[in-house]
N, C-alpha and C positions, 0 to 999 in steps of 0.2 A: 499476408493479411488481406482480408476480404474487404471489398469496398462497401462504405455505408450505405444504407437504405433508409427508406422514409421511416422504419421503425427503430432504426438505431439509437440507441441512448449513448451519447458520449460521455465518457468518464475518465477520471485521472487518478493516479495513485503516486505516492511518494516512497522513494527509495532511500532512506536515510540510516547512516551509521553513527554510532557515538565515537569517542575518542579511543575506545577500546577495540574498535572495529566489529561491534555488535549490531545486529540489524533491528530497526525499529518495527515492531508488529503491534496489530490490535486484534481483540477477539470481537467477531461480529456480533452484534446485539440482534441484528435483523436478516431476514433472508436477502439475497442468496446467501449461503453459508453460515447462517445463524449458529453461533457457538463454536465456530472454527476460528482459526488463527490467520490473518491475511496482512497485507499491506495496508496502511491507512489510505483513504481515498474515497471518492464518491462521484456523484453526477456533476457536470458542468452546467451550471444554471445559465438560463437565457441571458445573453449580454455580456456573459462573464468569459475572460480569457482562460486558457488552461493554466496559466500561471497564477491568476487570481485564485482560481478553484483549488489549485494545490495548496496555496497559503491558507485559504479559508478551512478547507477540509482538515488538513493536519492539525491546525490550531483547535479546531472543534472536537476532533477525535483523540487527540493526545496531549493537548495543552502546550505543545511545543511551537515556537516560531521558526519558520524555515525560509530559505531562499532556493527555489527551484532552479535547475539549469537545464542540462540536456535531456532529452527523451533516451531512456535507456532501451526501451522496447514497447511494443504494443501487442495486444491480445484481444481476441473476440471471445466472450463468455456468453453465448445465448444473444439476446439483443443489446449487450453491453460491448462497447468498444473501448477498452481502456488504454490510455497512453500513461506509461510509468516513467516519472521523472526523477532523476538524480536531484537530492535535496541536501543542502547543509543546514545544520541545526544552529540557530544563532541566539536562542533563549528559550524561556518558558520552563514550566516544570512538567514532567510526565506525569499525566493523569489522564483516566479514560473518561471520554464524554461523548454527548450525542449519540451516534450509532455504534459506539464502542462500548462493551462491558468490562473490557480489561485492556491494558496497554502495558508493553514491556520491550526490553532489549533482549535479543536472543543471540547467543554466540553459535558457533558451528555445531557443536555437540547438541545443544539445546534444540535447533532447528531440525538436525537429523533425527532426535528423539521424537519430535512433534510429528514428523513426516512418517516414522515408523508406526506411530500410535494413531495415525489417521487424523490428526488435530489441525492439519492445515487445509486451506480450501484446495480444491481439485487443481492439480498441476502447478501450484505456486512453487514447490522444490524445484522441479525439473525445469520450470520456466527462468527461475533465477539462476540456476546452475548454467543453463544454456546462454544467459546473458552475462555471465561472469559476475554476478551480483550476490553471491553467498556471503555470509559474514566471514570476516577475515580472522576473527578471534577464536 
């Protein structure tokens, strides 16, 4: 991981699974990656902790309430330094909102098909694979 710079934008993402082992994904409404599927997440606002940002962003983008726990990994994508947290879903109803045009649960076959069709944001599949965070279903 590269060290942050003055132009680094700190972001968070949430890695959540349902009771069937399917991974929570959103279709990005805006760039970067507009129209592609990704983990829900976004920028950490000034004065906000990563935990607060994860809770806020997942609620805004998916309608779900989560409790974030450990950092699964981090990546740099251009100016964005993204810390992805394991999340437990505690409530809410899955619905796309805010920066997401769609939200869904994806099983292993779905995710593999999305990767083959070029529907995932760059390097998402390989990153999740390397972190041992692919869907279990």
